N, C-alpha and C positions, 0 to 999 in steps of 0.2 A: 398585341393586336392579333386579330384573326386575318390570315392572308390566304386567299384562294388563287392558285396558279393553274392556268389552262395552257395546254399545248394545242395550238390550232391544227386541225387535221387537213390532210390532202383531200381533194375532191374525188379523185379517181386513183385507186391504188393499183399499180402494175402487178399482174400475177407473178412476175419474176422478182418483185421487190421484197426485201426482208424488213419486217417491222421491228425497229429498234427502239428502246426506251429513250425518252428525252433527257439525256444526261445533263445538258446545259441547264435546263430548268430544275433538275434535281440538285445540282450544285447550289443554285440560289435558295432552294427550299431548305437544304441542310444549314446553310449559313444563317438563315432566319431562325431556324429552330435553335441553333446554338446561341442565338441572342435572346431566347426566351419567348419567341412568338409561336402561336398555333398556326400550323400550315397544312393545307390540303393541296394535293397535286392531282390534276385530272388530265390525262392524255386523251383527247377526243378522237385520235386515230383509232382508238379501240371501239368507240360507240358511234362515231360519225357526228355530224352537226345536227343534233336533235334538240330543238328548242325546249321541248317538255323536260328532257333530262337535264338540260342546263339550268332551267328554272328550278327544278327539284334540287339540284346541287346547291344553288344559291340559297334556297330556303333552308337546307340542312346546314350549310357551312356558316351562314350569316356573316359574311366577310366584311372586314373594315377596309380592305384593299383587295382589288382583283388585278393580278398580273397575267398578261397574255404574251406568249412567245410564238414567233412565226418566222418561217423562211419566206422568200419571195413568192413561191408557189402557193403558200398557205395564207398569205396576207389578206386576201379578200374574206376568207373564212374567219380570220382573226377580227376583222371589222364587224362581221356579223355577230360574233360572240360579244364584242363590246357593246353593240347596239342592244342585244338582249339584256346585258347587265344594266344598262341605263334605263331600259324599259321596265325592268324589275324594280330598280331603286336608283333614281337619278343621283342620289347623294353619294353612292359608292364610287370612290376614285378608281380610275383605270390606268394602269401602267403597262406600256408596251415595251417589249424587248426582243432580242434576236437579231439575226443578220440583216434582214430587210430594214428594220427600224434603225439599226446602227448606221446604215448607209444613207437612208432617206429620212432622217429624223424630222425635218421641217414638213415634209409631205404627210408624215404620220400625225404630227401634232396638229395639222390643219383639220383633222377629222373631229367632228363635234363630240364623239363618244370617247375620245382619248384625252386624258388629262396630263399624263406624264410619259416620257420616253427614257429608257436606259440605253445609253450608247456605249458599246463595248461590253466588257465583262460586267455582269449584272449583280454579282453578290453584294459588294459593298454599297453600290448605288441603291439597290433595293432596301438594304438594311438602314441606310441613312435616311432614305425617304420615309420609311416606316417610323423612325424616331421623330422626324420632323412632323409627320401627321399626328403622332401622339401628343406633340406639343403645340398643335394648332396650325401647323403648316403656313406660318407667315412667310412673306416673300423674302425677307432677309435671311431666313434659314434655308429656303429652297435654293437661293443663288449660290450658297456655299457648298452645295453637294456636287462634287466633280462627276462628270459623266451623265448628268441629269438634264433633260429638256422639259420645260414646263410652260404654262401659259401665264404670262404676266398680265398687265392691264390690257387684255385684248391682243397682245403680241406674243408670238412664240419666242422663248428665251432658251438658248443653248448655253449651258455652263461650260467652264473650262474642261478639257478632256480629262479622263481618269487614267492614271497609270495602271498598267496590268499588275495583277497580284504577283508578288514574289513567289518563285516556285515553291519555297518551303512553307508558304502560307496558304497554299491551295488545300482545301479540305476534301471531304468525300461527298459524293452525291447521295441524296436521301433515297436509297433503293427501297427502304421500308415503306415509302409512300406509293410505290409503283406496283401495279398489278402484274407482277413479273410472269405469272403463269400464262399470260396471253401473248407474250412476245416469243419470237423464235430466238433461241440462244440468248435470252435476255440477261442471264446472270453473268455473262462473260464479257460484256462490253466495258472497257476501261479507257481512260485517257491519261496519258503522261503529260498532257497539256502543252505540248511543244508547238511552236509556231512554224512559219514558212518564210524564208528570206527571199524566195523567188517571186518574180512579178509577171507571171503568165498572163497574157492579155485577156484570157477567157475566164479568169478566176478573180474573185473579189477578196481573197485572203489578204493581199498586201494592203488593200484599202482598209480592211477591218483591223489588222494587227500591225501594219507598218513594218513588216519584216521582223516581227518578234521572234527571238530564239530563246527558248526557255524550256527546261525539262524539270519535272519534279525529282527530288532525290530518289535514287533507285530503291533504297530501303523502304521509303514510304509507298512507292508503287507496289513493291512485293508484299508489303503488309496488307495493302488493299486486296491484292490477289488472294492472299491467305484468308482474308475475311470472306470473300465471295465463295471460296472453296468450302470454308467452314459453315457459313450461314446458308448457302444456297446449293451446295453440292456441285459447283462448277468444276469441270475438268479441263476446260479450254477457255482461253481468254483472247479477245481481239482488241488490239490497241487502235483506237479510232483516229489517232493523230495523222496529219497529212504526210509527214515524212519521219517515221520512227528512227530511221538510220541516219538522220542528219548529222548528229554529233557522234562520231565514231568512238570517242572516249567514253561517253555515257553508255552507248550501246554495248561496248566491251564490258563495262562494269555490270550492266544489266545481265548479260549472258553469264558472267562469272557467278553472279548472285543466284541466277536461276539454276545453275549447276549445283550450287550448294544447297538450295532449298527445294528445288524440283517439285514434282508432283502434278504437273499440268503441261499442256501443250498451248501453243499460242500462234497468232497470226498478226499481220500488220499491212500497212500500205507504205509505199515509198516511191522514189524516182529510180530509173534504171542507172543513172550516173551517180547514185549514192550507195551503190553496192558493188562488190566484186566477188570473184569465185570463192576466195578464202572466207570472206564474210558470210556468204550464203551457206556454205557448208558448216561453218561454225553455228550459224543460226539454226540450221537443221539439227545439229548435234544437241542443241539446248532445247529442242522441242518445237521449233517453228514448223508448222505444217501447211501454212498458206500465206501468200503474199499477193498484193495487188499493185500493178504498175500502171501509171497513166502514160501511155505512149502517144495517143491522140491522132497521129498521122503517119502514113507510110511514105510520104514524099519528103526528101531531105530539105528541099527549099522551104517547105512549109514548116518543118520542125525547126529550122534555123530561126524562123521569125516568131514562132509561138511557144517554143518549149526549150530550145537550146540543148537538145540531145542529139546523139548520132544513132542512125538506124542500126549500125553494127553493134553499138553498146546495148541497144534494146534487145536484139536477138541473142547476144552473148549472155545478158542477164537472165533471160528466160531459159536458155539452155542450161546455164549453171544452176539455177534454182530447181529446175526439173531433175537434173542430174543428182542434186543433193536430196531429192525426195520431197520437195516443197511443191504443193499445188499452186499454180500461177493463174491469175486472171489479169487480162490486159484491156484497158479501156481505150476506145477510139471515138473521135467526134468528127462529124461532117456537117456543113462545110466550113472551112476557114475563109477569110476574106479573099485570099489570093488563089484559092483552089480553082482548078480547071478540070475539064474532063480527063486530061492526062494525069494530073496529080491524084485525082480520085481513083483512077485505074491503078496507079502506083500504091495507093493506100490499100485497095482491095487485094492486090497481089501480096503486099507485105503482111496483111492480116492472115492470109493463107500460110505464109512462111511462119508466122508466130504460132498458128494452130499446129502446123506440122512439127514445130519444136516442142509442143506440149502445152501451150498456153490456151486458156479459155478466153474467148473473145467477148467483149462487151462493146456495144455501139450505141451512140446517142446523137441527137442533133445538137450542134453548137448553139448555145443560147446566150444572148447579150445581157447577162444579169447586171442590175444596177451595181455600180462600184467597179465594174470591169472596164478595161480599155475599149472593148468592143461596144459597150454601151455609151461611154462618155465621148468617144471619138468616132462614132458610127459613120457620120457623113464623110469624114476625112478618109476612112478606110473603105468607102464604097459600100457600106452596109445600109440597108433600108429596114428600119424596125417597123414591123407591120402592125403591132398591137402592143398596148400596155395593159392588156387584161392579164394581170399577174398570175392568175390561176393556170394560164397556159405555159408558164415558164417552168416546165417540168422536164425539159430535155427530150420530151416525147412528141412535142409539137414544133413545127417550124414557125418561128415568130419573127424571122428576118429573111431578107433576100440579100444576095451579094451582087457585085458588079457583073459577075459571070453567070449567075444562076437565079432563076425565079424559084419561089417556094415549091411550086408544082414540079419543076424539073428536079430539084433536090430530093423531093419525096420519091419520085420515080427512080432516081439513081440509088437512093438509100435502099429502096425495096429490091432493086437488082443486086446490089452488093450483099444484102442480107440473104436473099434467096440463093445467090451463088455460093455462099458460105454455109448455108443451112441454118441461118440464125433467125430469131424473131427480132423485129426492129425494137421491141421493148426490152430486149436483153441488154 
């Protein structure tokens, strides 16, 4: 079959944002290619939501199935793409996937232009759906596909959940389908495909993956690194996993293998309580040049409730990384449900301490994404969700109020904090 995959675009791109290739969709694409299907992949972040271009792409690709992936922020644009597909040819089935779809599958299936949803990892679900479509897509076949949502006799049907892929069965993303020359550092983005066992109330990862802990074999990861070095001239790779250092044994094996094979530098994201001084210096010795920590708040009472880390550990981690020669970026969010003027002042002061220690500061608005505790228990936590215009769920707009702050007050405080630290609020 001919399959056309669209990555839904953001409406407004921050000048500080780095445009990265859609790895998740590229994994689905390669899985389908390996099954013998013809696949096109179009990232509309490169061109914007241009109806004429989308129609031209549909005319060129002549797809038997269109797949559309989106995050919460890009979901309205995903719906616009689906409407264009149906306007072009109502007989083309449309499959939705991505984090927003996985969390709110029934809401997505209720849309007239959406025929199917893939919940969780989409590789196998998409491949089995294509096979079912080739064979006539009878309802008996559809209900046997784990992770698929579909429309029965006028009723939305969600099949049994799909188990995540075994680490050894994870393939490679179809980088050959991406216009890599248009991305910043596009060749160097890799995923070890690890999960996150933590349940931070502002993050939907636990809802999506249920505490999944899984890492690809080190040899496979470094074979992919070798491929992007050979094929695209990459000299640096960034691992996009939430917590690369979660499994210390795996990380030690990775660093040993990097020392043996070498030839590149690398960066990652992790938690401050999943590193120590010796680990960070070892990471630097094996080529780690950048790391991002999610610190989120500078008030210990707030950290106890939303992150479970200690301020001292955060400052120690930043100092150790900087001492080892690793560039450090630290993200903060405001406000949390129990934040007060006092705790926000503590956060601003701690951000100044982090910067003095050598860390770059990143600040954003706390956003109650679907699938998070802040979304699902908003009333209990004293949160008022102001809008469900998903396009505003970009961490740059205030979409909620707390028991202590109006949106206008938080915006003013955020501006004061940013100005006091010499930051842009979009950083």
